[in-house]
Every structure is written in structure tokens, then in C-alpha cells.
N, C-alpha and C positions, 0 to 999 in steps of 0.2 A: 473478726472478719464478719461482715453481715452477708446474709444470703441474697439481699437485693443486689449487692455488688457482684457477687458470683454469677447470679442469673443474667445480669446485664452483660458481663464479660462473655458468657457462653452465647448469649443472643447475638452479640457482635461477631463472634467467631462463626456461628452458623450462617448469619446473613452474608458474610464475606464469601463463604463457600457456595451459597445459592446464587449470588450475583457476580458472574465472571466479568472481567474488565471489558471484554469484547464480545459482541453478539456473534454467534456462530455463523449465521447467515451472512453477516457483514464481512466476516473474515474469509468465508468461502468466496464471496464475490470479489474481494480484493485479491485473493490468491489467484483466481481465474484471470482477472484483468492483468495481474503482474506477469503471468505466464504468457498471455497474448502479447503484451508490450515487449517483453524480453525476446520473444520469438520474432516479432516484427523488426526489432533492432538488429537481431542476428542476421535476418534475411536482407536487411537494408544495406545498400552500398555506402551509406553515409557514415562518416566517422562519428563516434560518440560525442565528441566536443561539439560538432555541428548540430546533432540532434538536441543536445542540451541547450544550445543557443536558440534554436528554433522554438523549443518548448518554453524558453524563458526561465530556465532553472540552472543553477550552478552544475558544473561537471561532477562535483562530489555527490550531489543529490542523485544524478543519473547512475553513478557508481553504486550508491546505496540500493537503488532499484535492482540493478543487475546482480548485486550480492544477495538479494532476497530479503532485504530488511523491510518487510511488509508493514511493520508498525509505524513506519515513517511516512506512509502515504494514505491519503483518503481515497475513496472511490472516485470522487470528482477529479482529483489530481491524476489518477490513473487513466480515467476516460480522456482527459485532456492530452496526456502523453500519448495515448493510443492514436488519437487523431493527428498528432504532430509527426508521428513517425512516417506514415504513408497512408494514402487513400486506399479504398477497397480494391482497386485494380492492381495494386502492388507498386505503382509508380510513386516516387517520393514527392512530397508536397513542394511547391516552389517556395523560395525564401520570402 
């Protein structure tokens, strides 16, 4: 066994520990948006199927959001969903 191989293996192990898959700030932003969207959906009088239809996503994808599967959504998708649920005054958006 050569030491070059061993040091390369350790280097790879260390670099994977230092570089997490998700940026912490990105994850916090997605988490906050997911809570906002979930809350708006809960307060909305619209059925989930209609919300998914208005947002242009499958109902299963909306279910993933409500189940907290944060890794399935980007910040842009969550912002789009937030805007589809209702406007700032609380009234649902027209179809």
C-alpha cells in the first residue's frame, strides 16, 4: 500500500466533511419559506388539490411540501408556491 493512496483517501474523507451538501443559509431560507407556505395553506379555505392546480404542480408534490420534505423544493419553487396560495391581505388568488 502506498502512502500516496492513503493520503488521497484521507483527503477525500476530510473534504467531504468540510463541504456539506446544502448551504446552511439556503436550508434556513427554505425551511422558513416552507413554514410560511404550509401556514398559508392551512389558513386558506382552498382544497389542497386546487392549490396544487393553481400552482401548476401535481398534488403529490404539494403533499411532499406539507410532509416537510424540504430537500424536494428550491427557494424559487417555494416563493412561487407562497404567491399562489394567497395574496398579502389573506384573500385567495383568482383562478
